[in-house]
N, C-alpha and C positions, 0 to 999 in steps of 0.2 A: 216642511219637506214634501216633495213632490211624491205622486203615486209610483212614478217610475223607480224612483230610488228606495221607497218603501218595498217594493216588489224585489229589487235584488236585494235588500237586507233579508228579507222572509226567506228567500232562496237561498242565500249564502250559507256556506257549511263551516264557516269560521276561519281562522287564521290558515289554515291547510290549504285552503281552496286557491287551486292553481299553482300550487308550489309543493316542492318535496322537502319537507321540513326534517332536518335530522335532529333527533334530541340527544344531547351531550349526557353520558352517564354520570351520576355523582361522583366527586373526586374520589371517594373510597373505594369506587367501582372501575376506577379508571387505572390501567397499567402505566406506570411510567419508567422509561428505559434511556440511559444514555453511555456512552463509552468510559470505561474507566480511564481517569486522567493519566494514572501513571501505569498503564496496562501495556500490554504488548503492542506491536503493529497492526496486527490482525487479531480481533475478537470474535467470539462466537463459534458455529453458528447458534442462534436462538431459534428454537423449534415453535412454531406457531400453534401446534397443537391445542397446548394448554391454554392458551388464550381464546380458544373458541368462544364467542357471543361477546367478548371484550373488546373494548376500544383501547388501543396503546397510544400513549403520548410520548412520541420519540423525540428528544432533543439533541441535536448535535451542533458542536462548535465549530469554529472555522478549522478548516483542514481535516474534518472528519467527515466520513461518508457511510451511509447506510447502503447495502445491497441486498434488494430482496431476490431471492432465487427458489424457483420451484421446479423439481425433477433436472437440475442441473442447467437450468436456463435462466439468464438473469433478467428479471422482470421489470425491476425498477431501481433507480439511483436516486437516492435521497442526499441531498444538499445540506449545508450547514442550516439550521432554523430548527423550528418546530413542526412536526408532522402527526397527525391523527391518523392511526392506523385500525380500521374497522375489520377485524378478522371474524371470518364464517365460512359459509359453502356458498353463499349467493354468488353469481358472476359479478356484482359490483363491489365485492369483499376480497380484501386479501386472503387467501385460499389456506386452508389449516394445515395443509401439508407443504407450507413454504417454509424457507429458512431466512433469517436474517443475519448476514455478515457486517461487521463493521472494520473499516479501514481507517488510518490515521495517515497523511501526506506531510504531516511535519515532524515524525519521529525518523530520525535518520538510523541505519544499521551499520555499524562500522566492522571492518575486516583486516586482518594483518595476515600476511603469509611471510614467513621467515625464509631462511636459503634452504630449508629441509628440502631434500629432493623429492620426499613423497608429498609434500604439500606446495612448495613455493615453483618457482620457474627457473630452468637452466638453460643458458643459451647452447648453440652448437659447440661452442668452444670450452663448455663446462664452467662458465661463469654463472654463478647463482644471483638471483635478483630478489630482494624484498619489497613487498609492496604493501601499502597502507590506502584505504579506501573507506568511503562510508556513500551510502546509497539511500534513497527515498523513493517512494512511491511518487509517480508522477499522473499517470492514467488508471484511474481505480478500475474500470470495465476492462481494460486490457489486461490487467492486473489479475482480474479475476478469472478471465478465460484463459490466459497463459500460465497461472500459477495455481492459483485456490482451487479451481475446478479439477485440476489433474492431482490434486493430493486426498489421500483418504482419511488422515490425521491432520488435524488443526490446532495442535498443541504448539504454543511458542518454540518449543525444542526442534519440532518437526519444521515448522515454517522457517525458522533460522537456518537450519540446516539444508534446506532446498535453496534458499536464497545465497548461501554461501556457494553452493554448488553452481548457481549460474553466474554468480559474479565471479567466482574463480575462472570458469570458461572464458567469461568475456575478455577478462584480463590476459588470460592467455592469448586469446586470439589477437588482442591490441599488440601486445609484446612479440607476437610472430611477425607483425607488420614491422615494428621497430628494428628488430634483429635481422631482418632482411636485408639490411644495409650493410656493406662490408666494413666492419669495426676492428681496426688492428688491435686494439688494446682497451683493457678495461675503462680506461679514463673517457675514450670515445664514446663507450656505450654509457656511461655515467652522465655524459653530457646530454645525450639524446632522452634518456631517462627523466633528467631533470627539467627537461623542457615540455614533457607531457602536461596536458592539462585535463582537468575533469570532464570536460565537453568531449574529449576525443573518446572517452569509454561510452558514452550514450550512444555511440552507433551501435553498440553492441548490446545494448541493455533496453533501448526503446522499443524491442518488440515484446518484452516482458513488462512493459508499462512502468519501466525503472529508469530513474536517472542518477547519475554520479553527482555527489556534492562536494567531495574533496579526493584527492588522488596524489599518492606520492610512491615513486618507485626508484631504486637505486641499487647499486650493485651491493653483493655482501661481502667484498672485500674487507680484510682487516683495517681498522678497528672498527668497521661499522657493525659487524654483528655483535659486539658488545655493548652498544650505546643502547640506552632504553627510550630515550626523548629525543636524539638527534644525532646525525651522522658527523664524521669527522670534517670540517671544512665547511658544514651545511648549519643554518640556524632553522629552529623548529618551525620557522615559518614557510621555508622552502620545501618543507615536507607535506605542505598542504596548499599546493598550487591548485 
């Protein structure tokens, strides 16, 4: 070995020389977290304070997202895969006053509004409309800013109720456009409603980070109101255009 190489070896500080080596904690010291497979659309938030000084192994499947939030601001969006989160108070760590939300874009939420005047939609001539639809999250970051950030309670019941209100308003806006046409009889309206596609509702949902997976609307004229799965003269498939 040359003197030059010997000199380099003598002055070396070991494996840490020139690198910022991060030591992984032992398995029992590492906190593991993943979404509940059969859980609600929105899960959390998980407070980071109790994980101070630890490293979290976050595992997300396809269609699952982790949203790291601090003081109401979205700091990071974690996609499917495994993520090591080092929690502490240094600038290069996940701050302990952060929260972690979890969203699933694979879970569809369904709604149905009957001809009830308080919940459903009624045209200018008094015709009542029944609507069925299901929606999913399409843009997690937008969904956080437009929906989650405005909630004080993140329970499944509260999230579902808020979504129902948003989707109900979107459907009302869509039906207002449909019913602006001069339809002389319920049959004409029925035909227009059956021609609606799920994508037509997206115009009113996209600002909330949502999209419509299925949509069916039809008049509540008898005997429609008494049918649980399909309307008179329509197959069940037509109800999910």
